[in-house]
C-alpha positions, 0 to 999 in steps of 0.5 A: 807195449814193448816186446822183448828181444826174446819175444821177437824171437818167438814171433819170428819162429811163429812166422817161419812155421806158418810160412812152412806150413803154408808151403806144404799144405795141399792147395785148397780145391777150387770150388766147383763152378756153379751149375749152369741153371737149366733153361727154363721150360718154354711156356706151353703154347696157349690152348687154342680157343675152341671154335664157336659151335657151328651148325653141322653142314648136312651130309649130302644126300646120296645121289638117287639111284637111276631109275631102271630103264623102262622096259621097251613096249613090245612092238605092235604086231604087223597087221595081217596081210590083205587077201586078194581084193584088199580085205584082211586074209586072217580075220581072227584079229577083229570081230563083229561083236558090237561091245567087244574089244575087237568089235567094229567100233574098235577096228580103227585102233587095232592096227595103224594100218586100219586107222581109216576104219575109225577116221575115214569119211567115205566109209561103207556100208550106207543106207541107200535112201531115196531122199539121198539118191540121184537118178542118172542114166550116164553110167550104162548097164553093169556087165561082167564076163568071166572065164573058167578059173581054178578056185578054192573056198576058205573059212576066214573065221567071220565069213566064207570066201571063194578065191580065184587063183591069180584072179579070174582072167575074164574081162571082169567089169569096166568102170570109167574106162578102167578094167577091174579083174575079179579076185574073190567073192564072199557073203555077209548076213544079214546084208550090210547095205540097206535100201530105205532102211530095210535090211536083207537076209544076205549080201554077196560081194564080188571084189574086183581089183585094177592094176593100180590097186583100186577096187570095184565091188559089185554087190547083190542083195538077197531076200528069203525065198527059193534057193540060190543056184550058185550057193547050191553048187557049193554046199558040199564044200561048205559042209567040209569047212564048217567050224574049221577056221582058216581051212580051205577046200579046193572047188575046182573050175567055176562055170563062168555062166554062174557068175556072169551078170548084167544089171540094168538098175544099180546104185553107184557111190564111192566108199570103202572096204567094209572090213579092215583095213577099210581102204577108201578107194572103192567104187560100189555098184549095188544091184537094185534087183533083189535075188532069193536065197533059202534060209537053209543056205543062209544058215549054212553060211553062218554056221560054217564060221561059228564065230561069237557073233550072230552077224558079220555085217558092219554097222551103217556108216555116215554118208557125209554129203557123198553123192549116191546115184541110181542108174536107170537106162533111158526108156525108149518109147515108140513114136506114138507114145512119146508125147503121152502122159502116164500120170 
């Protein structure tokens, strides 16, 4: 199709108008840049798998409370101090009740110092039986020679003791060349020693001590009969201390003639004290000549102490193969009878 010149004029005008309109029109706004996409959230870490169930460990047991420290055992009381002559001065800690907690069978357990009362093999008293006795003439007559001494008489709870202040200053007794000084004397009823199983009404112990602390006890046995002159002289003091434990009465000067003795027939053996601590360093000399005492005097000695027992005699102890001698002096016969038989 052909365009007329007029047509070209209109075309040119249209183009001009279009150009002018394009120049005057505001520029089209640039399109906003597309927003930066938000970063994708990181995937949550996978949940930890639950640990397999395990047996819970046992809770440790609380440490046991330390046991309270044991109360220390009370220290045992020391044994009572011995009196002059070795025997216990205070006799309240033992008794002569055979079935008592402090009786003779228990003496060795009451104090360590008294153990010999239970385990000793040379204990006293014993039975002086003819079948165990060896007759001897080697010892010599048993003599004493005491000097006047100040004395006190004491109720020891189980016996009555006559004590010499500082020991009697006389010669005392001499045995195997050793001198023993008289310290005290006391009485047991009934007798502690027996002769062929026979027990007597009373036994008197004269307790002597050497310088090296060995003991010699001279014992006299009594049967009921006439009163004993020496005990008779003490009756006034005995009545004053009746039933008064641990009391003492001053006696004054003892006439040595009432105590000195000579025994030509006596038993001799090695033994012990017959009361705690039962020491086994004692030479016993027991007169074979039996003396007499009145029942009133025996009763006075027993009533004076008023203990729970009717006796203050220790039971007989085993001899244990000890030698027991009976001293008898040699018989000096006139020449005309020397070869004569009396049997």
